[in-house]
N, CA, C and O atoms as CSV, one atom per row, in Angstrom:
chain,resi,resn,atom,element,x,y,z
A,1,UNK,N,N,54.535,15.478,95.982
A,1,UNK,CA,C,55.822,15.889,96.748
A,1,UNK,C,C,56.827,14.764,96.187
A,1,UNK,O,O,56.488,13.582,96.132
A,2,UNK,N,N,58.075,15.222,95.781
A,2,UNK,CA,C,58.989,14.276,95.316
A,2,UNK,C,C,59.716,13.875,96.504
A,2,UNK,O,O,59.528,14.484,97.557
A,3,UNK,N,N,60.629,12.790,96.423
A,3,UNK,CA,C,61.529,12.214,97.301
A,3,UNK,C,C,62.492,13.268,97.989
A,3,UNK,O,O,62.820,13.220,99.174
A,4,UNK,N,N,62.924,14.290,97.018
A,4,UNK,CA,C,64.035,15.226,97.230
A,4,UNK,C,C,63.195,15.959,98.264
A,4,UNK,O,O,63.621,16.054,99.415
A,5,UNK,N,N,61.901,16.538,97.880
A,5,UNK,CA,C,61.322,17.520,98.921
A,5,UNK,C,C,61.131,16.741,100.188
A,5,UNK,O,O,61.431,17.300,101.243
A,6,UNK,N,N,60.681,15.551,100.209
A,6,UNK,CA,C,60.531,14.914,101.392
A,6,UNK,C,C,61.947,14.769,102.323
A,6,UNK,O,O,61.971,14.711,103.552
A,7,UNK,N,N,62.962,14.731,101.534
A,7,UNK,CA,C,64.387,14.694,102.425
A,7,UNK,C,C,64.609,15.949,102.939
A,7,UNK,O,O,64.982,16.107,104.102
A,8,UNK,N,N,64.383,16.996,102.058
A,8,UNK,CA,C,64.550,18.366,102.589
A,8,UNK,C,C,63.823,18.469,104.063
A,8,UNK,O,O,64.373,18.828,105.104
A,9,UNK,N,N,62.479,18.074,103.900
A,9,UNK,CA,C,61.532,18.246,105.115
A,9,UNK,C,C,62.110,17.419,106.218
A,9,UNK,O,O,62.380,17.960,107.290
A,10,UNK,N,N,62.332,16.057,106.015
A,10,UNK,CA,C,62.819,15.286,107.017
A,10,UNK,C,C,64.002,15.574,107.593
A,10,UNK,O,O,64.198,15.187,108.745
A,11,UNK,N,N,64.951,16.270,106.924
A,11,UNK,CA,C,66.418,16.555,107.424
A,11,UNK,C,C,66.093,17.550,108.616
A,11,UNK,O,O,66.933,17.679,109.506
A,12,UNK,N,N,65.029,18.182,108.657
A,12,UNK,CA,C,64.919,19.207,109.747
A,12,UNK,C,C,64.181,18.673,110.929
A,12,UNK,O,O,63.861,19.466,111.814
A,13,UNK,N,N,63.842,17.249,111.046
A,13,UNK,CA,C,62.995,16.639,112.060
A,13,UNK,C,C,64.007,15.916,112.963
A,13,UNK,O,O,65.013,15.349,112.536
A,14,UNK,N,N,63.671,15.987,114.161
A,14,UNK,CA,C,64.270,15.297,115.276
A,14,UNK,C,C,64.224,13.837,115.081
A,14,UNK,O,O,65.174,13.135,115.427
A,15,UNK,N,N,63.097,13.320,114.509
A,15,UNK,CA,C,62.887,11.847,114.448
A,15,UNK,C,C,63.527,11.240,113.157
A,15,UNK,O,O,63.033,10.192,112.740
A,16,UNK,N,N,64.622,11.818,112.456
A,16,UNK,CA,C,65.173,11.317,111.433
A,16,UNK,C,C,66.191,10.349,111.750
A,16,UNK,O,O,66.736,10.414,112.852
A,17,UNK,N,N,66.500,9.500,110.960
A,17,UNK,CA,C,67.485,8.272,111.234
A,17,UNK,C,C,68.321,8.108,109.985
A,17,UNK,O,O,67.749,8.314,108.915
A,18,UNK,N,N,69.543,7.779,109.975
A,18,UNK,CA,C,70.275,7.402,108.767
A,18,UNK,C,C,70.507,5.857,108.630
A,18,UNK,O,O,71.190,5.227,109.438
A,19,UNK,N,N,69.999,5.397,107.743
A,19,UNK,CA,C,69.882,3.857,107.442
A,19,UNK,C,C,71.109,3.777,106.388
A,19,UNK,O,O,71.132,4.549,105.429
A,20,UNK,N,N,72.115,2.831,106.592
A,20,UNK,CA,C,73.034,2.797,105.440
A,20,UNK,C,C,72.551,2.153,104.260
A,20,UNK,O,O,73.237,2.226,103.241
A,21,UNK,N,N,71.495,1.549,104.251
A,21,UNK,CA,C,71.000,0.873,102.980
A,21,UNK,C,C,69.956,1.808,102.328
A,21,UNK,O,O,69.996,1.960,101.107
A,22,UNK,N,N,69.099,2.393,103.013
A,22,UNK,CA,C,68.048,3.416,102.619
A,22,UNK,C,C,68.477,4.672,102.542
A,22,UNK,O,O,68.121,5.286,101.536
A,23,UNK,N,N,69.164,5.248,103.342
A,23,UNK,CA,C,69.582,6.801,103.317
A,23,UNK,C,C,68.717,7.174,104.644
A,23,UNK,O,O,68.479,6.400,105.571
A,24,UNK,N,N,68.300,8.529,104.533
A,24,UNK,CA,C,67.460,9.154,105.402
A,24,UNK,C,C,66.091,8.533,105.652
A,24,UNK,O,O,65.272,8.680,104.744
A,25,UNK,N,N,65.708,7.851,106.757
A,25,UNK,CA,C,64.507,7.444,107.001
A,25,UNK,C,C,63.851,8.026,108.325
A,25,UNK,O,O,64.420,8.833,109.061
A,26,UNK,N,N,62.541,7.494,108.538
A,26,UNK,CA,C,61.894,7.981,109.847
A,26,UNK,C,C,62.157,7.038,110.819
A,26,UNK,O,O,62.026,5.841,110.565
A,27,UNK,N,N,62.561,7.486,112.049
A,27,UNK,CA,C,63.051,6.543,113.016
A,27,UNK,C,C,61.868,6.019,113.797
A,27,UNK,O,O,62.138,5.249,114.719
A,28,UNK,N,N,60.673,6.297,113.588
A,28,UNK,CA,C,59.372,5.787,113.855
A,28,UNK,C,C,59.188,4.614,113.199
A,28,UNK,O,O,59.041,3.546,113.793
A,29,UNK,N,N,59.185,4.745,111.876
A,29,UNK,CA,C,58.785,3.579,110.934
A,29,UNK,C,C,59.786,2.889,110.222
A,29,UNK,O,O,59.537,1.868,109.580
A,30,UNK,N,N,60.939,3.411,110.307
A,30,UNK,CA,C,62.249,2.963,109.768
A,30,UNK,C,C,62.120,2.784,108.084
A,30,UNK,O,O,62.823,2.041,107.400
A,31,UNK,N,N,61.192,3.535,107.675
A,31,UNK,CA,C,60.832,3.603,106.185
A,31,UNK,C,C,61.083,5.062,105.561
A,31,UNK,O,O,61.286,6.020,106.307
A,32,UNK,N,N,61.061,5.190,104.200
A,32,UNK,CA,C,61.101,6.519,103.622
A,32,UNK,C,C,59.783,7.301,103.848
A,32,UNK,O,O,58.689,6.736,103.876
A,33,UNK,N,N,59.929,8.462,103.988
A,33,UNK,CA,C,58.794,9.212,104.283
A,33,UNK,C,C,57.593,9.260,103.157
A,33,UNK,O,O,57.894,9.611,102.017
A,34,UNK,N,N,56.440,8.962,103.424
A,34,UNK,CA,C,55.339,8.894,102.524
A,34,UNK,C,C,54.286,9.888,102.543
A,34,UNK,O,O,53.262,9.647,101.902
A,35,UNK,N,N,54.388,10.920,103.157
A,35,UNK,CA,C,53.515,12.088,103.359
A,35,UNK,C,C,53.396,12.775,102.176
A,35,UNK,O,O,54.325,12.694,101.372
A,36,UNK,N,N,52.175,13.608,101.851
A,36,UNK,CA,C,52.210,14.395,100.565
A,36,UNK,C,C,52.509,15.899,100.968
A,36,UNK,O,O,53.157,16.570,100.164
A,37,UNK,N,N,52.118,16.433,102.059
A,37,UNK,CA,C,52.190,17.805,102.178
A,37,UNK,C,C,53.121,18.068,103.541
A,37,UNK,O,O,54.138,18.759,103.480
A,38,UNK,N,N,52.671,17.454,104.751
A,38,UNK,CA,C,53.579,17.529,105.728
A,38,UNK,C,C,53.225,16.346,106.654
A,38,UNK,O,O,52.200,15.668,106.590
A,39,UNK,N,N,54.265,16.210,107.542
A,39,UNK,CA,C,54.324,14.916,108.265
A,39,UNK,C,C,53.422,15.291,109.757
A,39,UNK,O,O,53.533,16.371,110.336
A,40,UNK,N,N,52.671,14.343,110.145
A,40,UNK,CA,C,51.956,14.761,111.685
A,40,UNK,C,C,52.977,14.504,112.781
A,40,UNK,O,O,52.874,15.045,113.882
A,41,UNK,N,N,53.883,13.740,112.492
A,41,UNK,CA,C,54.857,13.385,113.703
A,41,UNK,C,C,56.037,14.396,113.725
A,41,UNK,O,O,56.873,14.252,114.617
A,42,UNK,N,N,56.174,15.323,112.901
A,42,UNK,CA,C,57.292,16.319,112.604
A,42,UNK,C,C,57.616,16.921,113.942
A,42,UNK,O,O,56.715,17.408,114.624
A,43,UNK,N,N,58.810,16.909,114.327
A,43,UNK,CA,C,59.403,17.584,115.477
A,43,UNK,C,C,60.551,18.428,115.076
A,43,UNK,O,O,61.490,17.753,114.654
A,44,UNK,N,N,60.737,19.616,115.083
A,44,UNK,CA,C,61.806,20.457,114.418
A,44,UNK,C,C,62.949,20.332,115.296
A,44,UNK,O,O,62.930,20.357,116.526
A,45,UNK,N,N,64.089,20.174,114.423
A,45,UNK,CA,C,65.271,20.070,114.991
A,45,UNK,C,C,66.069,21.374,115.012
A,45,UNK,O,O,66.968,21.548,114.189
A,46,UNK,N,N,65.746,22.340,115.979
A,46,UNK,CA,C,66.181,23.787,115.984
A,46,UNK,C,C,67.753,23.727,115.807
A,46,UNK,O,O,68.248,24.606,115.102
A,47,UNK,N,N,68.448,22.941,116.278
A,47,UNK,CA,C,70.001,23.015,116.283
A,47,UNK,C,C,70.470,22.677,115.042
A,47,UNK,O,O,71.544,23.197,114.741
A,48,UNK,N,N,69.924,21.893,114.176
A,48,UNK,CA,C,70.251,21.469,112.952
A,48,UNK,C,C,69.809,22.754,111.882
A,48,UNK,O,O,70.513,23.053,110.917
A,49,UNK,N,N,68.843,23.283,112.138
A,49,UNK,CA,C,68.291,24.438,111.254
A,49,UNK,C,C,69.372,25.473,111.559
A,49,UNK,O,O,69.905,26.056,110.616
A,50,UNK,N,N,69.691,25.709,112.685
A,50,UNK,CA,C,70.747,26.886,113.091
A,50,UNK,C,C,72.260,26.559,112.321
A,50,UNK,O,O,72.852,27.430,111.684
A,51,UNK,N,N,72.703,25.362,112.467
A,51,UNK,CA,C,73.833,24.917,111.842
A,51,UNK,C,C,73.731,25.127,110.355
A,51,UNK,O,O,74.679,25.670,109.788
A,52,UNK,N,N,72.720,24.768,109.697
A,52,UNK,CA,C,72.640,25.014,108.348
A,52,UNK,C,C,72.617,26.405,107.779
A,52,UNK,O,O,73.126,26.799,106.730
A,53,UNK,N,N,71.855,27.137,108.767
A,53,UNK,CA,C,71.812,28.540,108.406
A,53,UNK,C,C,73.263,29.223,108.426
A,53,UNK,O,O,73.681,30.016,107.582
A,54,UNK,N,N,73.919,28.778,109.508
A,54,UNK,CA,C,75.294,29.266,109.794
A,54,UNK,C,C,76.267,28.831,108.423
A,54,UNK,O,O,76.921,29.628,107.751
A,55,UNK,N,N,76.195,27.726,108.261
A,55,UNK,CA,C,76.781,27.042,107.008
A,55,UNK,C,C,76.642,27.804,105.742
A,55,UNK,O,O,77.619,28.113,105.059
A,56,UNK,N,N,75.493,28.084,105.454
A,56,UNK,CA,C,74.977,28.700,104.459
A,56,UNK,C,C,75.555,30.477,104.366
A,56,UNK,O,O,76.076,31.026,103.395
A,57,UNK,N,N,75.290,30.981,105.515
A,57,UNK,CA,C,76.111,32.220,105.805
A,57,UNK,C,C,77.514,32.331,105.409
A,57,UNK,O,O,78.000,33.195,104.679
A,58,UNK,N,N,78.124,31.321,105.996
A,58,UNK,CA,C,79.776,31.090,105.947
A,58,UNK,C,C,80.050,30.767,104.720
A,58,UNK,O,O,81.129,31.248,104.374
A,59,UNK,N,N,79.456,30.069,103.795
A,59,UNK,CA,C,79.832,29.727,102.461
A,59,UNK,C,C,79.784,31.093,101.576
A,59,UNK,O,O,80.621,31.367,100.716
A,60,UNK,N,N,78.586,31.965,101.952
A,60,UNK,CA,C,78.340,33.119,101.312
A,60,UNK,C,C,79.563,34.299,101.461
A,60,UNK,O,O,79.909,35.071,100.567
A,61,UNK,N,N,80.055,34.230,102.680
A,61,UNK,CA,C,81.109,34.959,103.309
A,61,UNK,C,C,82.447,34.542,102.561
A,61,UNK,O,O,83.194,35.429,102.148
A,62,UNK,N,N,82.738,33.284,102.395
A,62,UNK,CA,C,83.902,32.836,101.770
A,62,UNK,C,C,83.929,33.186,100.319
A,62,UNK,O,O,84.958,33.558,99.755
A,63,UNK,N,N,82.662,33.044,99.675
A,63,UNK,CA,C,82.663,33.408,98.191
A,63,UNK,C,C,82.820,34.967,98.287
A,63,UNK,O,O,83.466,35.417,97.341
A,64,UNK,N,N,82.503,35.655,98.956
A,64,UNK,CA,C,82.861,36.953,99.089
A,64,UNK,C,C,84.241,37.567,99.015
A,64,UNK,O,O,84.626,38.500,98.310
A,65,UNK,N,N,84.966,36.768,99.987
A,65,UNK,CA,C,86.261,36.961,100.093
A,65,UNK,C,C,87.154,36.388,99.107
A,65,UNK,O,O,88.317,36.765,98.961
A,66,UNK,N,N,86.645,35.549,98.488
A,66,UNK,CA,C,87.532,34.828,97.258
A,66,UNK,C,C,87.272,35.803,96.039
A,66,UNK,O,O,87.791,35.461,94.977
A,67,UNK,N,N,86.697,36.720,96.051
A,67,UNK,CA,C,86.666,37.626,94.821
A,67,UNK,C,C,87.544,38.713,94.773
A,67,UNK,O,O,87.312,39.659,94.021
A,68,UNK,N,N,88.587,38.675,95.542
A,68,UNK,CA,C,89.686,39.526,95.580
A,68,UNK,C,C,90.907,39.248,94.961
A,68,UNK,O,O,91.808,40.081,95.065
A,69,UNK,N,N,91.094,38.172,94.309
A,69,UNK,CA,C,92.394,37.626,93.496
A,69,UNK,C,C,93.489,37.774,94.466
A,69,UNK,O,O,94.553,38.266,94.089
A,70,UNK,N,N,93.321,37.385,95.712
A,70,UNK,CA,C,94.409,37.193,96.930
A,70,UNK,C,C,94.581,38.473,97.411
A,70,UNK,O,O,95.525,38.445,98.200
A,71,UNK,N,N,94.108,39.611,97.312
A,71,UNK,CA,C,94.226,40.818,98.041
A,71,UNK,C,C,93.594,40.883,99.400
A,71,UNK,O,O,93.717,41.842,100.161
A,72,UNK,N,N,92.941,39.844,99.638
A,72,UNK,CA,C,92.202,39.780,100.908
A,72,UNK,C,C,93.431,39.466,102.077
A,72,UNK,O,O,93.233,39.794,103.247
A,73,UNK,N,N,94.344,38.994,101.780
A,73,UNK,CA,C,95.588,38.592,102.561
A,73,UNK,C,C,96.071,39.884,103.086
A,73,UNK,O,O,96.716,39.877,104.135
A,74,UNK,N,N,95.811,41.077,102.427
A,74,UNK,CA,C,96.309,42.608,102.763
A,74,UNK,C,C,95.211,43.369,103.320
A,74,UNK,O,O,95.286,44.589,103.466
A,75,UNK,N,N,94.073,42.606,103.673
A,75,UNK,CA,C,92.969,43.333,104.229
A,75,UNK,C,C,91.702,43.805,103.401
A,75,UNK,O,O,90.655,44.301,103.817
A,76,UNK,N,N,92.104,43.503,102.091
A,76,UNK,CA,C,91.134,44.116,101.071
A,76,UNK,C,C,90.082,42.964,100.726
A,76,UNK,O,O,90.299,42.001,99.990
A,77,UNK,N,N,88.914,43.252,101.398
A,77,UNK,CA,C,87.873,42.137,101.168
A,77,UNK,C,C,86.850,42.464,100.138
A,77,UNK,O,O,86.022,41.609,99.823
A,78,UNK,N,N,86.851,43.614,99.608
A,78,UNK,CA,C,85.837,44.067,98.501
A,78,UNK,C,C,86.460,43.865,97.153
A,78,UNK,O,O,87.499,44.361,96.717
A,79,UNK,N,N,85.702,43.117,96.635
A,79,UNK,CA,C,86.194,42.655,95.004
A,79,UNK,C,C,86.147,44.012,94.216
A,79,UNK,O,O,87.030,44.148,93.369
A,80,UNK,N,N,85.290,44.984,94.363
A,80,UNK,CA,C,85.343,46.258,93.554
A,80,UNK,C,C,86.433,46.988,93.951
A,80,UNK,O,O,87.129,47.455,93.049
A,81,UNK,N,N,86.792,47.227,95.258
A,81,UNK,CA,C,88.248,47.947,95.510
A,81,UNK,C,C,89.435,47.197,94.961
A,81,UNK,O,O,90.381,47.839,94.505
A,82,UNK,N,N,89.449,45.682,94.976
A,82,UNK,CA,C,90.305,45.129,94.638
A,82,UNK,C,C,90.510,45.176,92.989
A,82,UNK,O,O,91.598,44.954,92.457
A,83,UNK,N,N,89.613,45.414,92.454
A,83,UNK,CA,C,89.541,45.622,90.840
A,83,UNK,C,C,90.051,47.006,90.570
A,83,UNK,O,O,90.874,47.315,89.708
A,84,UNK,N,N,89.419,47.838,91.466
A,84,UNK,CA,C,90.026,49.399,91.161
A,84,UNK,C,C,91.515,49.272,91.566
A,84,UNK,O,O,92.260,49.939,90.847
A,85,UNK,N,N,92.114,48.576,92.541
A,85,UNK,CA,C,93.569,48.591,92.704
A,85,UNK,C,C,94.355,48.132,91.531
A,85,UNK,O,O,95.307,48.770,91.082
A,86,UNK,N,N,93.897,46.929,91.017
A,86,UNK,CA,C,94.356,46.241,89.739
A,86,UNK,C,C,94.364,47.146,88.564
A,86,UNK,O,O,95.337,47.181,87.811
A,87,UNK,N,N,93.346,47.854,88.389
A,87,UNK,CA,C,93.295,48.859,87.215
A,87,UNK,C,C,94.367,50.058,87.516
A,87,UNK,O,O,95.116,50.508,86.649
A,88,UNK,N,N,94.334,50.441,88.674
A,88,UNK,CA,C,95.331,51.517,89.114
A,88,UNK,C,C,96.565,51.278,88.671
A,88,UNK,O,O,97.216,51.989,87.905
A,89,UNK,N,N,96.978,49.949,89.315
A,89,UNK,CA,C,98.238,49.552,89.126
A,89,UNK,C,C,98.801,49.285,87.576
A,89,UNK,O,O,99.961,49.392,87.178
A,90,UNK,N,N,97.722,48.941,86.904
A,90,UNK,CA,C,97.955,48.685,85.437
A,90,UNK,C,C,98.244,49.941,84.817
A,90,UNK,O,O,99.187,50.077,84.037
A,91,UNK,N,N,97.319,51.033,85.198
A,91,UNK,CA,C,97.515,52.305,84.619
A,91,UNK,C,C,98.842,52.851,84.900
A,91,UNK,O,O,99.482,53.418,84.015
A,92,UNK,N,N,99.253,52.718,86.003
A,92,UNK,CA,C,100.658,53.169,86.478
A,92,UNK,C,C,101.788,52.636,85.947
A,92,UNK,O,O,102.806,53.281,85.698
A,93,UNK,N,N,101.607,51.285,85.737
A,93,UNK,CA,C,102.598,50.549,85.057
A,93,UNK,C,C,102.641,50.871,83.402
A,93,UNK,O,O,103.678,51.007,82.753
A,94,UNK,N,N,101.598,50.940,82.999
A,94,UNK,CA,C,101.624,51.464,81.516
A,94,UNK,C,C,102.195,52.828,81.357
A,94,UNK,O,O,103.095,52.942,80.524
A,95,UNK,N,N,101.769,54.016,82.107
A,95,UNK,CA,C,102.316,55.242,81.808
A,95,UNK,C,C,103.717,55.335,82.183
A,95,UNK,O,O,104.493,56.104,81.617
A,96,UNK,N,N,104.072,54.499,83.205
A,96,UNK,CA,C,105.686,54.733,83.713
A,96,UNK,C,C,106.347,54.285,82.525
A,96,UNK,O,O,107.236,54.970,82.018
A,97,UNK,N,N,105.941,53.057,81.984
A,97,UNK,CA,C,106.659,52.437,81.083
A,97,UNK,C,C,106.835,53.267,79.741
A,97,UNK,O,O,107.923,53.390,79.179
A,98,UNK,N,N,105.643,53.825,79.287
A,98,UNK,CA,C,105.406,54.516,78.130
A,98,UNK,C,C,106.340,55.905,78.274
A,98,UNK,O,O,107.107,56.191,77.356
A,99,UNK,N,N,106.259,56.606,79.257
A,99,UNK,CA,C,106.821,57.901,79.417
A,99,UNK,C,C,108.415,57.734,79.942
A,99,UNK,O,O,109.221,58.616,79.648
A,100,UNK,N,N,108.749,56.795,80.577
A,100,UNK,CA,C,110.156,56.824,80.908
A,100,UNK,C,C,110.965,55.775,80.186
A,100,UNK,O,O,112.183,55.907,80.066
A,101,UNK,N,N,110.294,54.707,79.691
A,101,UNK,CA,C,111.175,53.658,79.011
A,101,UNK,C,C,110.750,53.613,77.581
A,101,UNK,O,O,111.190,52.696,76.887
A,102,UNK,N,N,109.821,54.631,76.983
A,102,UNK,CA,C,109.315,54.628,75.681
A,102,UNK,C,C,109.106,53.251,75.042
A,102,UNK,O,O,109.464,52.881,73.924
A,103,UNK,N,N,108.362,52.480,76.117
A,103,UNK,CA,C,108.017,51.274,75.579
A,103,UNK,C,C,106.664,51.053,75.919
A,103,UNK,O,O,106.183,51.700,76.850
A,104,UNK,N,N,105.943,50.187,75.264
A,104,UNK,CA,C,104.552,49.827,75.382
A,104,UNK,C,C,104.345,48.224,75.847
A,104,UNK,O,O,104.547,47.322,75.034
A,105,UNK,N,N,104.011,48.007,76.946
A,105,UNK,CA,C,103.845,46.444,77.428
A,105,UNK,C,C,102.549,46.082,77.049
A,105,UNK,O,O,101.720,46.991,77.020
A,106,UNK,N,N,102.143,44.782,76.708
A,106,UNK,CA,C,100.927,44.568,76.498
A,106,UNK,C,C,100.449,43.942,77.912
A,106,UNK,O,O,99.286,43.537,77.911
A,107,UNK,N,N,101.041,43.829,78.895
A,107,UNK,CA,C,100.597,43.246,80.258
A,107,UNK,C,C,99.536,44.341,80.955
A,107,UNK,O,O,98.494,43.962,81.489
A,108,UNK,N,N,99.911,45.666,80.885
A,108,UNK,CA,C,98.955,46.396,81.668
A,108,UNK,C,C,97.506,46.445,81.094
A,108,UNK,O,O,96.590,46.421,81.917
A,109,UNK,N,N,97.219,46.506,79.837
A,109,UNK,CA,C,95.796,46.452,79.265
A,109,UNK,C,C,95.219,45.196,79.854
A,109,UNK,O,O,94.212,45.188,80.562
A,110,UNK,N,N,95.909,44.147,79.524
A,110,UNK,CA,C,95.263,42.844,80.219
A,110,UNK,C,C,94.975,42.842,81.614
A,110,UNK,O,O,93.956,42.294,82.033
A,111,UNK,N,N,95.920,43.501,82.492
A,111,UNK,CA,C,95.655,43.377,83.790
A,111,UNK,C,C,94.501,44.417,84.060
A,111,UNK,O,O,93.734,44.180,84.993
A,112,UNK,N,N,94.334,45.530,83.316
A,112,UNK,CA,C,93.196,46.447,83.419
A,112,UNK,C,C,91.967,45.704,83.262
A,112,UNK,O,O,91.010,45.839,84.024
A,113,UNK,N,N,91.994,44.899,82.247
A,113,UNK,CA,C,90.605,44.178,81.840
A,113,UNK,C,C,90.263,43.178,82.855
A,113,UNK,O,O,89.094,42.880,83.103
A,114,UNK,N,N,91.441,42.573,83.540
A,114,UNK,CA,C,91.117,41.657,84.556
A,114,UNK,C,C,90.480,42.460,85.861
A,114,UNK,O,O,89.619,41.938,86.569
A,115,UNK,N,N,90.942,43.628,86.067
A,115,UNK,CA,C,90.318,44.374,87.125
A,115,UNK,C,C,88.881,44.759,86.849
A,115,UNK,O,O,87.965,44.814,87.670
A,116,UNK,N,N,88.834,45.061,85.325
A,116,UNK,CA,C,87.348,45.408,85.256
A,116,UNK,C,C,86.266,44.296,85.502
A,116,UNK,O,O,85.164,44.458,86.027
A,117,UNK,N,N,86.805,43.138,85.018
A,117,UNK,CA,C,86.214,41.846,85.068
A,117,UNK,C,C,85.854,41.478,86.446
A,117,UNK,O,O,84.793,40.916,86.715
A,118,UNK,N,N,86.789,41.816,87.360
A,118,UNK,CA,C,86.680,41.646,88.934
A,118,UNK,C,C,85.631,42.516,89.423
A,118,UNK,O,O,84.827,42.097,90.256
A,119,UNK,N,N,85.576,43.732,88.954
A,119,UNK,CA,C,84.579,44.697,89.397
A,119,UNK,C,C,83.065,44.134,89.139
A,119,UNK,O,O,82.198,44.093,90.011
A,120,UNK,N,N,82.916,43.735,87.874
A,120,UNK,CA,C,81.679,43.290,87.384
A,120,UNK,C,C,81.415,42.069,88.069
A,120,UNK,O,O,80.343,41.984,88.667
A,121,UNK,N,N,82.215,41.103,88.083
A,121,UNK,CA,C,81.821,39.859,88.911
A,121,UNK,C,C,81.427,40.193,90.380
A,121,UNK,O,O,80.382,39.739,90.846
A,122,UNK,N,N,82.274,41.001,91.126
A,122,UNK,CA,C,81.907,41.224,92.349
A,122,UNK,C,C,80.403,42.053,92.548
A,122,UNK,O,O,79.720,41.855,93.553
A,123,UNK,N,N,80.039,42.873,91.611
A,123,UNK,CA,C,78.797,43.349,91.578
A,123,UNK,C,C,77.570,42.330,91.427
A,123,UNK,O,O,76.552,42.354,92.120
A,124,UNK,N,N,77.820,41.544,90.522
A,124,UNK,CA,C,76.946,40.397,90.341
A,124,UNK,C,C,76.865,39.464,91.542
A,124,UNK,O,O,75.788,38.958,91.858
A,125,UNK,N,N,77.784,39.272,92.093
A,125,UNK,CA,C,78.117,38.266,93.471
A,125,UNK,C,C,77.368,38.922,94.426
A,125,UNK,O,O,76.424,38.346,94.967
A,126,UNK,N,N,77.726,40.258,94.748
A,126,UNK,CA,C,76.998,41.010,95.695
A,126,UNK,C,C,75.584,41.143,95.668
A,126,UNK,O,O,74.968,41.191,96.733
A,127,UNK,N,N,74.928,41.217,94.441
A,127,UNK,CA,C,73.760,41.275,94.289
A,127,UNK,C,C,73.042,39.687,94.546
A,127,UNK,O,O,71.989,39.582,95.175
A,128,UNK,N,N,73.584,38.792,94.115
A,128,UNK,CA,C,73.214,37.375,94.404
A,128,UNK,C,C,73.239,37.159,96.188
A,128,UNK,O,O,72.345,36.630,96.848
A,129,UNK,N,N,74.352,37.655,96.637
A,129,UNK,CA,C,74.467,37.516,98.135
A,129,UNK,C,C,73.472,38.182,98.993
A,129,UNK,O,O,73.005,37.749,100.046
A,130,UNK,N,N,73.227,39.235,98.431
A,130,UNK,CA,C,72.193,40.245,99.062
A,130,UNK,C,C,70.809,39.549,98.973
A,130,UNK,O,O,70.067,39.519,99.955
A,131,UNK,N,N,70.500,39.040,97.891
A,131,UNK,CA,C,69.307,38.180,97.650
A,131,UNK,C,C,69.264,37.116,98.530
A,131,UNK,O,O,68.262,36.932,99.221
A,132,UNK,N,N,70.373,36.285,98.597
A,132,UNK,CA,C,70.328,35.217,99.189
A,132,UNK,C,C,70.279,35.431,100.839
A,132,UNK,O,O,69.662,34.572,101.468
A,133,UNK,N,N,70.773,36.314,101.435
A,133,UNK,CA,C,70.877,36.705,102.801
A,133,UNK,C,C,69.424,37.204,103.011
A,133,UNK,O,O,68.894,36.862,104.068
A,134,UNK,N,N,68.767,37.902,102.221
A,134,UNK,CA,C,67.378,38.442,102.350
A,134,UNK,C,C,66.540,37.391,102.504
A,134,UNK,O,O,65.753,37.415,103.450
A,135,UNK,N,N,66.559,36.313,101.628
A,135,UNK,CA,C,65.808,35.096,101.519
A,135,UNK,C,C,66.069,34.313,102.842
A,135,UNK,O,O,65.069,33.827,103.370
A,136,UNK,N,N,67.173,34.139,103.401
A,136,UNK,CA,C,67.486,33.436,104.603
A,136,UNK,C,C,66.811,34.313,105.908
A,136,UNK,O,O,66.094,33.775,106.751
A,137,UNK,N,N,67.111,35.512,105.916
A,137,UNK,CA,C,66.273,36.276,107.031
A,137,UNK,C,C,64.879,36.176,107.022
A,137,UNK,O,O,64.263,36.045,108.080
A,138,UNK,N,N,64.209,36.232,105.729
A,138,UNK,CA,C,62.911,36.110,105.610
A,138,UNK,C,C,62.380,34.792,106.092
A,138,UNK,O,O,61.319,34.739,106.714
A,139,UNK,N,N,63.115,33.699,105.812
A,139,UNK,CA,C,62.817,32.461,106.200
A,139,UNK,C,C,62.647,32.529,107.902
A,139,UNK,O,O,61.646,32.109,108.484
A,140,UNK,N,N,63.749,33.100,108.535
A,140,UNK,CA,C,63.732,33.139,109.914
A,140,UNK,C,C,62.410,33.965,110.341
A,140,UNK,O,O,61.692,33.445,111.195
A,141,UNK,N,N,62.061,35.152,109.831
A,141,UNK,CA,C,60.968,35.796,110.175
A,141,UNK,C,C,59.711,35.095,110.096
A,141,UNK,O,O,58.817,35.248,110.928
A,142,UNK,N,N,59.632,34.296,109.061
A,142,UNK,CA,C,58.454,33.305,108.657
A,142,UNK,C,C,58.263,32.463,109.836
A,142,UNK,O,O,57.175,32.356,110.401
A,143,UNK,N,N,59.417,31.818,110.229
A,143,UNK,CA,C,59.542,30.825,111.289
A,143,UNK,C,C,59.141,31.524,112.488
A,143,UNK,O,O,58.267,30.963,113.149
A,144,UNK,N,N,59.581,32.608,112.907
A,144,UNK,CA,C,59.178,33.336,114.278
A,144,UNK,C,C,57.716,33.571,114.313
A,144,UNK,O,O,57.019,33.459,115.321
A,145,UNK,N,N,57.198,33.997,112.808
A,145,UNK,CA,C,55.752,34.440,113.050
A,145,UNK,C,C,54.993,33.246,113.248
A,145,UNK,O,O,54.001,33.297,113.975
A,146,UNK,N,N,55.399,31.959,112.582
A,146,UNK,CA,C,54.616,30.620,112.910
A,146,UNK,C,C,54.643,30.242,114.144
A,146,UNK,O,O,53.629,29.795,114.679
A,147,UNK,N,N,55.907,30.370,114.846
A,147,UNK,CA,C,55.991,29.923,116.184
A,147,UNK,C,C,55.102,30.852,117.123
A,147,UNK,O,O,54.495,30.278,118.028
A,148,UNK,N,N,54.971,32.167,117.003
A,148,UNK,CA,C,54.234,33.052,117.694
A,148,UNK,C,C,52.620,32.572,117.555
A,148,UNK,O,O,51.830,32.593,118.499
A,149,UNK,N,N,52.322,32.173,116.301
A,149,UNK,CA,C,50.945,31.834,115.993
A,149,UNK,C,C,50.577,30.477,116.751
A,149,UNK,O,O,49.458,30.241,117.207
A,150,UNK,N,N,51.584,29.691,116.816
A,150,UNK,CA,C,51.430,28.125,117.569
A,150,UNK,C,C,51.178,28.538,118.861
A,150,UNK,O,O,50.231,27.949,119.383
A,151,UNK,N,N,51.862,29.566,119.700
A,151,UNK,CA,C,51.588,29.853,121.074
A,151,UNK,C,C,50.406,30.726,121.421
A,151,UNK,O,O,50.153,30.984,122.598
C-alpha cells in the first residue's frame, strides 16, 4: 500500500491529526500510517465522508452547468439544448443574411460548428457524470451493506 493510499484511508478516520511538519498523521501514534491493508484502530468519520460526497456531487453539477456557454443564465442547463439553440441561431443568421442582404457571412458556419462541438462535449460529459454518480451511489450501497453485516 502506498503513502497516497494510506492518506485516502486515514482521511476518513476520526483519529487523524494534521501535523504541520509531517502532514496527516495518526492521533494515537503521532506518526504516518504504517499498515498494509487496514488499520485496527480505524474509526469512520461519517461527517467527513458525507461532506466529501456532497462536494463531489456539487463539482459534477457545476461542470454540467458550465457546458452551456453562458445560456444557463437564461435557464438553459442542458448543453445539448444550448448547442441546438446556437446552431438554430446560426442557421437563421445565415439564411436571413443570404436571402435578404444577398451576403454570406462566415460567422454563422463557425457558430454552427461551436454549437455542434458543444453538443458533442455535453454528451461525453453526461456519460462521464452518469458513470461517476453511479460509482458514488454504488459506494454508498456497499457501505450500507457492510454496516448491516457488522450489526
